[in-house]
Phi, psi and omega in degrees: 000139181282161178304312182297322178295324176296319178297314179301311181298318180300312183284328175295332180278351184271078182288345179255031186296321180284116175205178183305317183293309183295322178296310184293323179287333177288307185284355173297337177299334179290346174291339183255321181216118178244124179292153181255161177307136177088353183277168177247139187228139170246128176247105183274133185060054186298335180061238180271012170084017182303313179287318181300316181293313179297320178297316180300321178293323182284323182279342176070188186292341179269357176250177177210159182226138172240126176250128180241147179193161175264341187274102182305315184294323177291322178296326177296318177296315179301317181297320177298318180293321178297316179295320179297328178273354179058044181266132179246002183252022178225133178235152180244140180229126175274104184203151174289127181302329179287338181264344183290121184231074177291166178296160180294152175056043185263326190245143174277326182221138174234126179246150171207111184261110173059023181243348186302326181289349178277346182276126181297331184240071184301313178301324178294319177299313181296321177299317180294319178299316180299320181297320183266006178272134176292155176303130181085002180282178184230144170246128179230121176220158176233155172209160180288149175288161182300334183262003182284161180299325183283323184300316182299317181293325177293313179300316180295318179297318178294317181299322177299336181256015176076019181250124179258120178279149175291164175300121184291350180262352179273129178291145176279157172284108181251167184269000000 
């Protein structure tokens, strides 16, 4: 089984993914970057859509949100939540974040909550995000610290699959 398939299976099996912790750590990104009415938002590794839904409410009917993820079961939960909120300005796409290639200068804000360390080619992901970010736009992501309970398990899971993660404390060269 490939690394990506293991990630998909792991998250598809998490039927209790929505809880106080996952919701609060996701929407904490809005403390740093909050989309405005009419803006466009990309939510990478949207999961059950916590960021996508909150973003859709903030950008209003003149804005739009795209949430992407590989985990079919989490996307089904996100779609149910979107329908329950009666939102028409948010769409979900089942796609590998590394393969997703929107047109350049498409998004005002790009979010990724605690998933960036799961991508085997983080610099490539960041380059793609920068390419599809509008001038003056923002990228906001979070990841676990190297010493957190989650970071060790992620690093170990990646190492088992021959993937070496960069030092989570070293800043990336950003634009």
